Structures are given as structure tokens and as C-alpha cells.
C-alpha positions as CSV (number, residue, x, y, z in Angstrom):
1,M,-10.1,7.5,-6.0
2,A,-10.8,11.1,-5.1
3,A,-8.0,13.1,-3.6
4,S,-6.5,16.4,-4.2
5,K,-6.7,15.3,-7.8
6,P,-8.3,12.3,-9.5
7,V,-6.3,9.2,-8.9
8,E,-6.0,6.6,-11.6
9,P,-4.1,3.3,-11.4
10,Q,-0.3,3.6,-11.9
11,S,0.9,2.7,-15.3
12,G,3.6,0.1,-15.5
13,T,4.4,1.0,-19.1
14,G,7.5,-0.2,-20.9
15,L,8.8,3.4,-21.1
16,P,12.2,4.2,-19.8
17,R,11.8,5.5,-16.3
18,W,13.3,8.9,-17.1
19,Q,10.3,9.6,-19.2
20,L,8.1,9.7,-16.1
21,A,5.1,8.4,-18.0
22,L,2.8,8.4,-14.9
23,L,-0.9,8.7,-15.0
24,V,-2.5,11.7,-13.4
25,G,-3.1,10.6,-9.9
26,T,-1.3,9.8,-6.6
27,P,2.3,10.8,-7.2
28,I,4.6,7.9,-6.8
29,V,8.1,8.7,-5.5
30,L,10.4,7.1,-8.1
31,G,13.7,5.5,-7.4
32,V,17.0,6.9,-8.3
33,G,16.8,5.5,-11.8
34,A,14.3,8.2,-12.6
35,L,15.9,10.9,-10.5
36,Y,19.3,10.5,-12.0
37,L,18.5,11.1,-15.6
38,W,21.9,10.3,-17.1
39,N,21.5,6.6,-16.3
40,R,21.8,4.4,-19.3
41,S,21.7,1.2,-17.2
42,R,25.2,0.2,-18.4
43,T,26.9,-2.7,-16.8
44,N,30.5,-3.9,-16.7
45,K,32.0,-6.4,-19.1
46,D,30.8,-9.5,-17.2
47,G,27.2,-8.1,-17.0
48,K,27.3,-7.5,-13.3
49,R,27.0,-4.3,-11.3
50,T,30.0,-3.5,-9.2
51,G,29.8,-3.5,-5.4
52,E,31.7,-1.6,-2.8
53,R,35.2,-2.6,-1.9
54,K,35.7,-2.5,1.9
55,T,39.4,-3.5,1.9
56,P,42.1,-0.8,1.8
57,E,43.8,-0.2,-1.5
58,G,47.4,-0.9,-2.6
59,S,49.3,-4.0,-3.7
60,A,52.4,-5.2,-1.9
61,S,55.4,-3.1,-2.4
62,P,57.9,-4.5,-5.1
63,V,60.8,-3.6,-2.8
64,Q,59.8,-5.6,0.3
65,G,62.9,-7.8,0.0
66,Q,65.3,-4.9,-0.4
67,D,67.5,-3.4,2.4
68,A,65.3,-0.9,4.2
69,A,68.1,1.6,4.4
70,A,68.5,1.6,0.6
71,A,64.8,2.0,0.1
72,S,63.5,5.4,-1.2
73,P,61.0,7.4,0.9
74,L,58.2,6.2,-1.4
75,D,59.2,2.6,-0.9
76,R,59.2,3.0,2.8
77,A,55.8,4.7,2.6
78,Q,54.5,1.8,0.6
79,A,55.9,-0.6,3.2
80,A,54.1,1.3,6.0
81,K,50.9,1.2,4.0
82,N,51.2,-2.6,3.4
83,K,51.7,-3.1,7.1
84,G,48.6,-1.0,7.7
85,N,46.6,-3.1,5.3
86,K,47.5,-6.2,7.3
87,Y,46.3,-4.6,10.5
88,F,43.1,-3.5,8.7
89,K,42.3,-7.0,7.5
90,A,42.9,-8.2,11.0
91,G,40.4,-5.7,12.4
92,K,43.1,-3.7,14.3
93,Y,42.0,-0.3,13.0
94,E,43.9,1.9,15.5
95,N,47.2,0.1,14.5
96,A,46.2,0.5,10.8
97,I,45.7,4.2,11.3
98,Q,49.2,4.6,12.8
99,C,50.7,2.8,9.8
100,Y,48.8,4.9,7.3
101,T,49.8,8.0,9.1
102,E,53.4,6.9,8.9
103,A,53.0,6.3,5.2
104,I,51.5,9.8,4.7
105,A,54.5,11.3,6.6
106,L,57.0,9.4,4.5
107,C,55.5,9.9,1.1
108,P,57.0,12.7,-1.1
109,A,54.5,15.5,-1.7
110,E,54.8,15.2,-5.5
111,Q,53.5,11.6,-5.3
112,K,49.9,12.7,-5.3
113,T,48.4,9.4,-6.5
114,D,50.1,7.4,-3.8
115,L,49.3,10.0,-1.1
116,S,45.6,10.1,-2.1
117,T,45.6,6.3,-1.6
118,F,47.1,6.5,1.8
119,Y,44.6,9.1,2.9
120,Q,41.7,7.1,1.5
121,N,43.0,4.0,3.3
122,R,43.2,5.9,6.6
123,A,39.7,7.2,6.0
124,A,38.5,3.5,5.6
125,A,40.0,2.7,9.0
126,F,38.3,5.8,10.6
127,E,35.1,4.6,9.0
128,Q,35.3,1.3,10.8
129,L,35.6,3.3,14.1
130,M,32.7,5.5,13.1
131,K,34.8,8.6,13.3
132,W,32.9,10.4,10.6
133,T,34.6,13.8,10.8
134,E,38.0,12.2,10.4
135,V,36.7,10.2,7.4
136,V,35.5,13.4,5.7
137,Q,38.8,15.2,6.4
138,D,40.9,12.3,5.0
139,C,38.7,11.9,2.0
140,C,38.9,15.6,1.3
141,E,42.7,15.3,1.2
142,A,42.4,12.3,-1.1
143,V,40.0,14.0,-3.5
144,T,42.1,17.2,-3.6
145,M,45.0,15.1,-5.0
146,N,42.9,12.9,-7.2
147,P,39.6,14.8,-8.0
148,R,37.9,11.8,-9.7
149,Y,38.8,9.3,-7.0
150,V,35.5,7.4,-6.9
151,K,36.3,5.4,-3.8
152,A,37.2,8.5,-1.7
153,L,34.1,10.4,-3.0
154,F,31.8,7.6,-2.1
155,R,33.3,7.1,1.3
156,R,33.0,10.9,2.0
157,A,29.4,10.8,0.8
158,K,28.6,8.1,3.3
159,A,30.3,10.0,6.1
160,L,28.5,13.2,5.2
161,E,25.2,11.5,5.3
162,K,26.1,10.3,8.9
163,L,26.9,13.9,9.8
164,D,23.5,14.9,8.3
165,N,25.1,17.1,5.6
166,K,22.7,16.0,2.9
167,K,23.5,18.6,0.3
168,E,27.2,17.9,0.1
169,C,26.5,14.2,0.4
170,L,24.2,14.4,-2.6
171,E,26.9,16.1,-4.7
172,D,29.5,13.5,-3.9
173,V,27.2,10.5,-4.5
174,T,26.0,12.1,-7.8
175,A,29.6,12.4,-8.9
176,V,30.1,8.7,-8.0
177,C,27.0,7.6,-9.9
178,I,28.1,9.5,-13.0
179,L,31.8,8.5,-12.9
180,E,30.8,4.9,-12.4
181,A,28.3,5.0,-15.2
182,F,25.6,4.0,-12.7
183,Q,27.1,0.5,-12.3
184,N,27.3,0.5,-8.5
185,Q,24.0,-0.4,-6.8
186,Q,25.2,0.9,-3.4
187,S,25.9,4.4,-4.6
188,M,22.5,4.4,-6.4
189,L,20.7,3.4,-3.3
190,L,22.5,6.1,-1.2
191,A,21.5,8.7,-3.8
192,D,17.9,7.6,-3.7
193,K,17.8,7.7,0.1
194,V,19.3,11.2,0.3
195,L,17.1,12.6,-2.4
196,K,14.0,11.3,-0.7
197,H,15.0,12.7,2.7
198,L,15.9,16.1,1.1
199,G,12.6,16.1,-0.8
200,K,10.6,15.4,2.4
201,E,12.4,18.0,4.4
202,K,11.9,20.8,1.8
203,A,8.3,19.8,1.1
204,K,7.5,19.9,4.8
205,D,8.6,23.5,5.1
206,K,7.4,24.7,1.7
207,Y,4.0,23.1,1.9
208,K,3.1,24.8,5.2
209,S,3.9,28.2,3.8
210,R,2.7,27.8,0.2
211,E,0.0,30.0,-1.2
212,P,-3.1,27.8,-2.0
213,M,-3.8,27.8,-5.7
214,M,-7.1,26.8,-7.4
215,P,-6.5,24.2,-10.2
216,S,-7.6,24.8,-13.7
217,P,-11.3,24.5,-14.6
218,Q,-10.4,21.4,-16.7
219,F,-8.9,19.8,-13.7
220,I,-11.9,20.6,-11.5
221,K,-14.4,19.3,-14.0
222,S,-12.3,16.1,-14.4
223,Y,-12.3,15.7,-10.6
224,F,-16.1,16.0,-10.2
225,S,-16.7,13.7,-13.2
226,S,-15.1,10.8,-11.2
227,F,-18.3,10.8,-9.1
228,T,-21.7,9.7,-10.2
229,D,-23.6,9.7,-6.9
230,D,-22.4,13.0,-5.4
231,I,-25.1,15.5,-4.3
232,I,-22.8,18.5,-4.2
233,S,-21.7,18.0,-7.8
234,Q,-25.2,17.8,-9.2
235,A,-27.1,20.8,-10.4
236,L,-29.3,22.5,-7.8
237,Q,-31.6,25.0,-9.4
238,K,-35.0,26.4,-8.7
239,G,-37.7,23.9,-9.2
240,E,-35.4,20.9,-9.2
241,K,-36.6,17.9,-7.3
242,K,-34.4,16.7,-4.4
243,D,-34.9,13.4,-2.5
244,E,-34.9,15.1,0.9
245,D,-37.7,17.5,-0.2
246,K,-40.1,14.7,-1.2
247,D,-43.2,14.2,1.0
248,K,-44.9,11.0,1.7
249,E,-46.9,11.0,-1.5
250,G,-43.7,11.3,-3.5
251,E,-44.4,15.0,-4.4
252,A,-41.5,17.4,-4.5
253,A,-41.2,20.8,-3.1
254,E,-39.6,23.6,-5.2
255,V,-36.3,25.0,-3.9
256,T,-37.2,28.6,-3.8
257,E,-35.3,30.0,-0.8
258,S,-32.0,31.9,-1.2
259,S,-28.9,30.6,0.6
260,A,-25.2,31.0,0.4
261,Y,-24.8,27.4,-0.5
262,L,-27.2,27.7,-3.4
263,K,-25.1,30.7,-4.5
264,A,-22.0,28.6,-4.3
265,K,-23.6,26.0,-6.5
266,Q,-24.4,28.7,-9.0
267,Y,-20.8,29.8,-8.9
268,M,-19.9,26.2,-9.7
269,E,-22.0,26.2,-12.8
270,E,-20.4,29.4,-13.9
271,E,-16.9,28.0,-13.2
272,N,-16.3,30.9,-10.8
273,Y,-14.6,28.6,-8.4
274,D,-12.7,31.1,-6.3
275,K,-15.8,32.3,-4.6
276,I,-17.1,28.9,-3.5
277,I,-15.3,28.5,-0.2
278,S,-16.4,31.9,1.1
279,E,-20.0,31.3,0.2
280,C,-19.9,27.9,1.9
281,T,-18.5,29.5,5.0
282,K,-21.4,31.9,5.1
283,E,-23.8,29.0,5.0
284,V,-22.0,27.1,7.7
285,D,-21.6,30.1,10.0
286,S,-25.4,30.9,9.7
287,G,-26.4,27.3,10.5
288,G,-28.4,27.3,7.3
289,R,-30.5,24.4,5.9
290,Y,-27.6,23.2,3.7
291,T,-24.9,23.2,6.4
292,A,-23.9,19.6,5.7
293,E,-23.7,20.2,1.9
294,A,-21.8,23.4,2.4
295,L,-19.3,21.7,4.7
296,L,-18.7,18.9,2.2
297,L,-18.4,21.4,-0.8
298,R,-16.0,23.6,1.2
299,A,-13.9,20.5,2.2
300,T,-13.8,19.4,-1.4
301,F,-12.4,22.7,-2.6
302,Y,-10.0,22.8,0.3
303,L,-8.7,19.5,-1.0
304,L,-8.6,20.8,-4.6
305,I,-6.3,23.7,-3.5
306,G,-4.2,21.3,-1.5
307,N,-5.3,22.5,2.0
308,A,-6.0,19.1,3.7
309,T,-5.5,20.7,7.1
310,S,-8.7,22.8,6.6
311,A,-10.5,20.1,4.7
312,Q,-10.3,17.4,7.4
313,P,-12.4,19.1,10.2
314,D,-15.2,19.7,7.6
315,L,-15.1,16.1,6.5
316,D,-15.1,14.9,10.1
317,R,-18.2,17.0,10.9
318,V,-20.2,15.6,7.9
319,I,-19.2,12.0,8.6
320,N,-20.4,12.4,12.2
321,M,-23.7,14.0,11.3
322,Q,-25.9,11.0,11.9
323,D,-29.0,12.8,10.6
324,A,-27.3,14.0,7.4
325,N,-28.1,12.4,4.0
326,V,-26.2,9.1,3.9
327,K,-24.8,10.0,0.4
328,L,-23.2,13.1,1.8
329,R,-21.6,11.1,4.6
330,A,-20.4,8.4,2.2
331,N,-18.9,11.0,-0.1
332,A,-17.1,12.6,2.8
333,L,-15.7,9.2,3.7
334,I,-14.5,8.7,0.2
335,K,-12.7,12.0,0.1
336,R,-11.2,11.6,3.6
337,G,-10.0,8.1,2.7
338,S,-8.4,9.5,-0.4
339,M,-6.8,12.3,1.6
340,Y,-5.3,9.7,4.0
341,M,-3.9,7.8,1.0
342,Q,-2.3,11.0,-0.2
343,Q,-0.8,11.2,3.3
344,Q,0.5,7.7,3.0
345,Q,-1.8,6.3,5.7
346,P,-3.3,3.3,3.9
347,M,-4.9,1.7,7.0
348,L,-6.9,4.8,7.8
349,S,-7.8,5.1,4.1
350,T,-9.1,1.5,4.0
351,Q,-11.1,2.1,7.2
352,D,-12.9,5.1,5.7
353,F,-13.8,3.3,2.4
354,D,-15.0,0.2,4.3
355,L,-17.2,2.4,6.5
356,A,-18.6,4.2,3.4
357,A,-19.5,0.8,1.9
358,E,-21.2,-0.2,5.2
359,I,-23.4,2.9,5.5
360,D,-24.3,3.3,1.8
361,T,-24.1,-0.2,0.4
362,R,-25.6,0.7,-3.0
363,N,-23.4,3.7,-3.8
364,P,-21.4,2.9,-6.9
365,D,-18.9,5.7,-6.1
366,V,-17.7,3.9,-3.0
367,Y,-16.8,0.7,-4.9
368,H,-15.3,2.6,-7.9
369,H,-13.0,4.7,-5.7
370,R,-12.2,1.8,-3.3
371,G,-11.3,-0.2,-6.4
372,Q,-8.7,2.4,-7.3
373,L,-7.4,2.3,-3.8
374,K,-6.9,-1.4,-4.0
375,I,-4.9,-1.1,-7.2
376,L,-2.6,1.4,-5.5
377,L,-2.2,-1.2,-2.6
378,D,-1.5,-3.9,-5.2
379,Q,-4.7,-5.8,-4.2
380,V,-5.9,-6.5,-7.7
381,D,-8.4,-9.2,-7.0
382,E,-10.2,-7.1,-4.4
383,A,-10.0,-4.1,-6.9
384,V,-11.7,-6.2,-9.6
385,G,-14.4,-7.2,-7.1
386,D,-15.1,-3.6,-6.3
387,F,-15.3,-2.6,-9.9
388,D,-17.7,-5.5,-10.5
389,E,-19.9,-4.2,-7.7
390,C,-19.8,-0.7,-9.2
391,I,-20.8,-2.0,-12.6
392,L,-23.6,-4.1,-11.1
393,L,-25.0,-0.9,-9.5
394,R,-24.4,1.3,-12.5
395,P,-24.1,-0.8,-15.7
396,D,-23.5,2.4,-17.7
397,S,-20.3,3.3,-15.8
398,A,-17.8,3.2,-18.6
399,L,-15.0,4.5,-16.3
400,A,-15.4,1.5,-13.9
401,Q,-15.4,-1.0,-16.8
402,A,-12.3,0.6,-18.3
403,Q,-10.5,0.6,-15.0
404,K,-11.5,-3.0,-14.3
405,C,-9.9,-3.9,-17.7
406,F,-6.8,-2.0,-16.8
407,A,-6.5,-3.8,-13.4
408,L,-6.8,-7.2,-15.1
409,Y,-4.3,-6.1,-17.7
410,R,-1.7,-5.0,-15.0
411,Q,-2.2,-8.2,-13.1
412,A,-1.6,-10.3,-16.3
413,Y,1.3,-8.2,-17.5
414,T,3.3,-8.2,-14.3
415,G,2.5,-11.9,-13.9
416,N,3.9,-12.5,-17.4
417,N,0.7,-14.4,-18.4
418,P,0.3,-13.8,-22.2
419,S,-3.1,-15.5,-22.5
420,Q,-4.6,-13.3,-19.8
421,V,-2.9,-10.2,-21.3
422,Q,-4.7,-10.9,-24.5
423,T,-8.0,-11.4,-22.7
424,A,-7.5,-8.0,-21.1
425,M,-6.7,-6.4,-24.4
426,D,-9.9,-7.9,-25.9
427,G,-11.7,-6.5,-22.9
428,F,-10.5,-3.0,-23.8
429,E,-11.7,-3.5,-27.3
430,D,-15.1,-4.4,-25.9
431,V,-15.2,-1.3,-23.7
432,I,-14.4,1.2,-26.4
433,R,-16.9,-0.5,-28.7
434,R,-19.7,-0.3,-26.1
435,F,-18.7,3.1,-24.7
436,P,-17.2,5.0,-27.7
437,K,-17.6,8.4,-25.8
438,C,-15.5,7.3,-22.8
439,A,-12.1,9.1,-23.2
440,E,-10.7,7.2,-20.2
441,G,-11.2,3.9,-22.0
442,Y,-9.1,5.0,-24.9
443,A,-6.4,6.4,-22.6
444,L,-6.0,3.3,-20.5
445,Y,-6.1,1.1,-23.6
446,A,-3.3,3.3,-25.1
447,Q,-1.1,2.7,-22.1
448,A,-1.6,-1.1,-22.4
449,L,-0.9,-0.9,-26.1
450,T,2.3,1.0,-25.3
451,D,3.4,-1.8,-23.0
452,Q,2.9,-4.2,-25.8
453,Q,4.9,-1.9,-28.1
454,Q,1.9,-1.4,-30.4
455,F,2.8,2.2,-30.8
456,G,0.8,3.0,-33.9
457,K,-2.5,1.8,-32.4
458,A,-1.7,3.5,-29.0
459,D,-1.2,6.8,-30.9
460,E,-4.7,6.3,-32.5
461,M,-6.2,5.8,-29.1
462,Y,-4.7,9.0,-27.8
463,D,-6.1,10.8,-30.9
464,K,-9.5,9.5,-29.9
465,C,-9.0,10.9,-26.4
466,I,-8.1,14.3,-27.8
467,E,-11.1,14.2,-30.1
468,L,-13.4,13.6,-27.2
469,E,-11.6,15.8,-24.6
470,P,-9.6,18.5,-26.5
471,D,-8.9,20.4,-23.3
472,N,-7.4,17.4,-21.5
473,A,-3.7,18.4,-21.1
474,T,-2.6,15.1,-19.6
475,T,-3.5,13.3,-22.8
476,Y,-1.2,15.6,-24.8
477,V,1.7,14.8,-22.4
478,H,1.2,11.0,-22.8
479,K,1.0,11.4,-26.6
480,G,4.2,13.4,-26.5
481,L,6.0,10.8,-24.4
482,L,4.8,8.1,-26.9
483,Q,6.5,10.0,-29.8
484,L,9.7,10.0,-27.8
485,Q,9.6,6.2,-27.3
486,W,8.1,5.3,-30.6
487,K,9.8,7.6,-33.1
488,Q,12.4,9.2,-31.0
489,D,10.8,12.4,-32.3
490,L,12.0,14.9,-29.7
491,D,10.6,18.0,-31.5
492,L,7.1,16.5,-31.8
493,G,7.2,15.2,-28.2
494,L,8.1,18.7,-26.9
495,E,5.5,20.3,-29.1
496,L,2.8,18.1,-27.7
497,I,3.9,18.7,-24.1
498,G,4.1,22.4,-24.8
499,K,0.5,22.2,-26.2
500,A,-0.5,20.6,-22.8
501,I,0.9,23.7,-21.0
502,E,-0.8,26.0,-23.4
503,I,-4.2,24.3,-22.7
504,D,-3.7,24.2,-19.0
505,N,-0.9,26.3,-17.5
506,K,-1.5,24.7,-14.2
507,C,-0.8,21.1,-15.4
508,D,2.0,20.1,-13.0
509,F,2.5,16.8,-14.8
510,A,3.4,18.7,-18.0
511,Y,6.0,20.8,-16.3
512,E,7.4,17.8,-14.5
513,T,7.7,15.8,-17.8
514,M,9.2,18.8,-19.6
515,G,11.8,19.2,-16.8
516,T,12.7,15.6,-17.1
517,I,13.2,15.8,-20.8
518,E,15.3,19.0,-20.5
519,V,17.6,17.1,-18.2
520,Q,18.0,14.5,-20.9
521,R,18.8,17.3,-23.3
522,G,21.5,18.6,-21.0
523,N,19.5,21.8,-20.3
524,L,19.7,21.5,-16.6
525,D,18.9,25.1,-15.7
526,R,15.7,25.0,-17.7
527,A,14.9,21.6,-16.2
528,I,15.2,23.1,-12.7
529,D,12.9,25.9,-13.7
530,M,10.3,23.4,-15.0
531,F,10.5,21.4,-11.7
532,H,10.0,24.6,-9.7
533,K,6.9,25.4,-11.7
534,A,5.6,21.9,-10.9
535,I,6.5,22.3,-7.2
536,N,4.4,25.5,-7.0
537,L,1.4,23.6,-8.4
538,A,1.8,20.5,-6.2
539,K,-1.5,19.6,-4.4
540,S,-0.1,17.4,-1.7
541,E,3.0,17.3,0.4
542,M,4.0,13.9,-0.9
543,E,3.7,15.1,-4.5
544,M,5.8,18.1,-3.6
545,A,8.5,15.9,-2.0
546,H,8.7,13.9,-5.2
547,L,9.2,17.0,-7.3
548,Y,11.8,18.4,-5.0
549,S,13.7,15.1,-5.4
550,L,13.7,15.6,-9.1
551,C,14.8,19.2,-8.8
552,D,17.6,18.4,-6.3
553,A,18.8,15.6,-8.6
554,A,19.1,18.0,-11.6
555,Y,20.7,20.7,-9.4
556,A,23.3,18.2,-8.1
557,Q,24.1,17.3,-11.6
558,T,24.7,20.9,-12.6
559,E,27.1,21.2,-9.7
560,V,28.9,18.0,-10.5
561,A,29.2,18.9,-14.2
562,R,30.7,22.3,-13.3
563,K,33.1,20.9,-10.7
564,Y,34.3,17.9,-12.6
565,G,34.0,19.1,-16.2
566,L,31.5,16.4,-17.1
567,K,29.0,16.8,-19.9
568,P,25.9,14.6,-19.8
569,P,24.9,12.6,-22.8
570,T,21.9,14.2,-24.5
571,L,18.9,13.1,-26.5
């Protein structure tokens, strides 16, 4: 599916989520298991994840039967706390607060552990009354006396979220996740929620003011290769025959006139991409013969640099040109539909793809890219139907055949159907046999093989990809991740990902993956630097939000490590 970058189906590989082994395509905002990279998925002794305790802390005082006059100040404080606990359990929170306040007043200052419990219990009562500022104040007192008091930290985190103090909330909930060894699902969910909100807020501000950046030539060529019936990506040279130039006898006129659009096409052939938008603008402003083509080409490059705001009016104009070549209109619908998917508007995306299929029923690109959309929407049966239609129209479409196999494989794998999994694997073998020059077939097969833990053969498939497309940086990243999972060879994995950056220093996926690995190695400052490089290369606001979430997670861990003296486990 065409978008700001080519979209492939998401891989559900068996890789640990911290490895971020995603395909190049629509960025998927991962859950906290990927964002908090110290998680080793450990559980408690009975195999269950711990939940949140809502009741106040503290057992009954051992001196309850003694004469109150003979009781020590600490004993009397404990008795007040116990009375407060009874009120709390009865739902009488104001009374409970009075008792906890009495306990705090009675407790000797040197009894810090007990005092921290009394403050935390009073915070729990304030929480029930939704007095968030008071909750934060009491939890701060509790944490001051007991810095690793998990219950107080988590309660403060929840209150800070209610007060819209996301940064401090994130630090507290990060500390909780680490101190609890990621055993409490509630703290994990809160961390995930806050990270996503922070990512969206930062991306919204940053994306508006970002400097548009042209992707690498490798990326642009890969993008256009995902279309087979696209007029603007085909060569347009003097003497070339064009359908719209044919007369009634089938003769073709030579294209001899000079135009800004033709100059833009020449720049495309020369890979001088930075000049294309300005030339297309000249063609549009002059109302030249190729206005529709220039609008579509300009919109395409706006999408490539991540400027969807400028791309949409151009796409809208082409789509509404009833007298324009139908293939131009269909291509514009594909690209606008893909843009809507990037913006998380699947209904609008589906409408555009359906309209494209309606106006250009025999355009294989429509079915190919709609099939990818259906995979993203988890509508696998419909995706397979679209790939079949694409293959029927263009039997030599190796990419559609490979992606059909991958769709069938994902359906069988997630449905735990071994016989269908084997059928899909056999299908991959057939694809690479019939289309030995299709790098995509080897790449998708490699991901399926990785799922099946057939690492050696997966490695061979990636080698085939590299042999066919030595300048494809993404393949090097995937091969590097494979070394980490298969051989735990960190040096080789990093070497391959470094090679990806050397090949394409605008490969955001490589920087993102490198950053994630650096977190695992405990190099949090370098990880943050890698995430920022990826952020500056993001081609959609959604992708940028995902990267900010990763960066904020790493940054929060550096703060927690410094504050609590924690050292993360490393690779």
C-alpha cells in the first residue's frame, strides 16, 4: 500500500518484542513490552502477575489488648492506623483520613517505615475522594522516607496522570515497572497509556514545524517499484508512445514539446529528486498539457517528504478531474487512501480504494495495494481475494504472489493451524522458484522461516535478498536482528545494522532498531541519540509519535536509574 513509504504486512515473528523486528511500512505503535526494554517477562512464584492492592496497609497492632496508657507512642499510632483501616474498608474515607492523620502525629519521627505507611494509607483514602493533589503530597512524604516504596510510587503516578503531569507520572511508573520486575499488569498499562499520550503530544508539535526531508534514492526507487500501472513513474521521453496520444488508426504522435513536467520526469531519471516539486509547480501554474500528471507527481513527492497537508489538495484535484486519464485518478485514490491509513482513518482509506476499483476495474495496482490495506485491517480473506485479482490481471506480479503467501501464512500461524502453515511455506518455495529475481519473496519467506525457528534457512533467504538488492538497508537490519535471535551474536548484529546506516543514512528503521539494542546494552544516552535521529526522519505523525514513545521510555529509564541507583540488565 503506497503511503509516505511502501507498506508491507506486519510481521508477527517470534522475535522478542524489544527487537522491534517490524517490516518497513506503516509504523505500529507497540505496547509497553516493547517500550520498556528491561522487561524479561518474569512472573512471581505461582506464575501469576501481581495486581494492585486497594486496601490500606498494616496488620493489627500486637498491643491492642494492653492498657492504652502504658502503650508507647508507636503503639498508639498503630492503633490509630488500625482504626483508620476499619473505616477505610467500610467506605468511611473522611473518618479514615482523621485516624491516619492521628497516627502520623503520634508516630515518632525516627520510625520512618511506619510513618511512610501511614502517609501512604492516607493517600489511599484521598484517592477514593479523588483529591489528587493531596494524594501526591502524601505519597511524596511516603517516598521520601522509603524511596523504593512501590505502592506509594504507583499511587503517586496515578494521581500525577489525573493532574496531567505526564513527565513525572512516567518516571514514577517506570520505577514501579522496574522495581516490580514488570510483574504488575496495571503499572504496565499505565506506562503504555502515558507513553502514547506523550508521543502524540510531542509528535503533533514537532511534525508541524519539522523541516521536510527527501528520502534516500533507494527508498524512492523502492516506493515507485510498488506500482506497475502508474503513468507518472514510467519513462516519458521523446518519441515514446503514450495511450492518450494515439489517433483513431492506432498511430502515436511523438512527444516533442518542452514542458516543466517533462523536465521533472527527466530529473526523476537522473535521481535529482529535489527539483521535481518545483518543476511540477511550474507546470500546474502555467496550466500546461500535463497539469494532471504534474499534480499527481507533486503530491507523490509531498507524501515522500512527509508533507501530507500539501499532498492532499493535489490528490483531491486529480481525483475530481473527470476528463483526466482514469489511471491517474486511480493512482491518486490509492495514494490518498494510503495517506488516510497513515492518519489512522481506515474508513476513508477503504472508501478511496473501493472507488479506485470501481473506476479502474482492471488496474492491478488497486488490488495489490488494497490487499495490503486489508492485511493491516486483519481482513485476511479479503486481502487474499485482492491479491488473486491482481495476479489474474498481471500473472507476472511476483510481489503480489509473495504477499498473498505471506497473508495465508499469517492467517495459518496466528490460527495455530500447522497443516495450513506448511501449505503456505510450500507456497513460498513455489514463489521463489518461479520468480528467482523477486527480492521481496525471499524477504517475506525469511520472516516466516524465522517464526518457525528455521534460522539457518532464513539467513540464506536474507543473503539472497542482499544479492539481488545490495543497496536495500532494511534487509541488513532484518538480517542483523536474526543474528541476535539465532546466535545471540551482538557484534555481528550491530555490524549489519551499522552497514544498513552506511548504505542509507536516512533509514529510520535502522536508527530505531539500533536505539532499541543500545537500551538493551544499557547505553541509554546513545539509545536516545539513535531515537532522535529516527524521529527527524519520520515520514508521518503517527510514526513520529511511536518513536517519541520509545525515546521517552529510554529517557525515563535513565532518570530512574540515576534516582534509584538501578542498573539495567544488559545483553
